C-alpha positions in Angstrom: -1.1 33.4 -0.8 -2.3 29.6 -1.8 -3.3 27.0 0.5 -3.2 23.6 -1.3 -4.5 20.2 0.2 -2.0 18.0 1.4 -2.0 15.1 -1.0 -3.2 11.7 0.3 -0.3 9.0 -0.9 -2.8 6.3 -0.5 -6.7 5.4 -0.3 -8.0 2.2 0.7 -11.4 0.6 -0.5 -13.7 -0.6 2.4 -12.3 -4.2 0.7 -9.1 -3.3 1.7 -9.9 -1.9 4.5 -11.9 -4.8 5.9 -9.1 -7.9 5.2 -6.2 -5.8 6.9 -8.5 -5.3 9.3 -8.8 -9.5 9.0 -5.3 -10.1 8.8 -4.3 -7.6 11.8 -6.8 -9.1 14.5 -5.8 -12.7 13.7 -1.6 -12.0 13.5 -1.6 -13.2 17.1 0.1 -10.2 18.3 -0.4 -6.3 18.5 0.8 -4.1 15.5 1.7 -0.7 14.8 0.0 -0.9 11.7 0.9 -1.8 7.9 3.5 -0.9 5.8 3.5 -0.3 2.2 6.9 0.0 0.4 8.9 -1.1 -2.8 11.3 -3.1 -3.5 13.3 -3.9 -7.4 11.9 -7.2 -8.3 10.4 -8.6 -11.7 10.5 -7.3 -15.6 9.7 -3.8 -15.3 11.2 -3.3 -12.1 8.9 -2.2 -9.2 6.8 -4.0 -6.8 5.0 -3.4 -4.2 5.8 -5.0 -0.3 3.3 -5.3 2.1 4.1 -6.2 5.9 3.2 -6.2 10.0 4.3 -3.1 11.3 5.1 -3.9 14.5 6.3 0.1 15.8 6.3 3.2 13.0 10.2 4.2 11.8 11.2 7.1 12.2 11.1 7.8 8.7 7.8 6.7 7.7 5.0 8.4 6.8 2.1 7.5 9.2 -1.3 7.8 7.4 -4.9 7.1 9.2 -6.8 5.7 7.3 -10.9 4.8 7.9 -9.1 3.6 11.5 -6.5 1.6 10.3 -2.4 2.6 10.7 -1.2 2.9 7.0 2.9 2.6 7.4 4.2 4.0 4.0 8.1 3.8 3.5 9.8 6.8 3.5 11.4 6.0 -0.8 7.9 4.1 -1.6 6.3 7.8 -0.5 7.4 9.0 -4.1 6.4 6.2 -6.4 2.9 5.3 -5.6 1.5 9.2 -4.9 -2.4 9.2 -5.4 -2.1 5.3 -5.8 -6.1 3.2 -4.6 -5.4 0.2 -2.3 -7.6 -2.6 -2.5 -8.6 -6.2 -2.3 -10.3 -8.9 -4.9 -11.0 -12.2 -4.5 -12.3 -14.7 -6.9 -12.3 -18.1 -7.1 -8.8 -18.5 -8.6 -6.9 -15.6 -6.7 -7.5 -13.8 -4.3 -5.2 -10.0 -3.2 -4.4 -6.8 -2.6 -4.1 -4.2 -6.2 -2.6 -1.3 -6.3 -3.9 1.3 -8.9 -1.4 3.9 -9.4 -1.7 6.6 -11.6 1.6 7.1 -11.7 2.9 3.4 -13.3 3.9 3.9 -17.2 3.5 0.2 -17.3 3.2 -3.0 -16.2 4.5 -6.7 -16.8 2.1 -9.3 -18.3 2.0 -11.2 -15.2 1.1 -8.4 -12.7 4.0 -8.9 -10.4 5.7 -5.4 -11.7 5.5 -1.6 -12.1 7.6 1.0 -13.7 6.7 4.7 -12.9 
């Protein structure tokens, strides 16, 4: 029998970790972590969602990443498997960026993707 390591659906860069910690600390109330999901949106079909999680839902995929609790909506796991989440900031904009090896295309404005 071959023992395969469990695939981690998501990894965080140091910049993403620090930004998530800042957001959770400044929220003003306790959080179970952050929840990542996807929704139908834009010209390519799917968009990432990110929200505070007040509690862990029974079907959430729970991952402990670098001391943070990240919850993944069960409907999103198959779409983001192997994704790296980063946080970028420059003179014109700032935000989370998802580097997803499963993406087959992305719209020109960067709002949506397809797998």
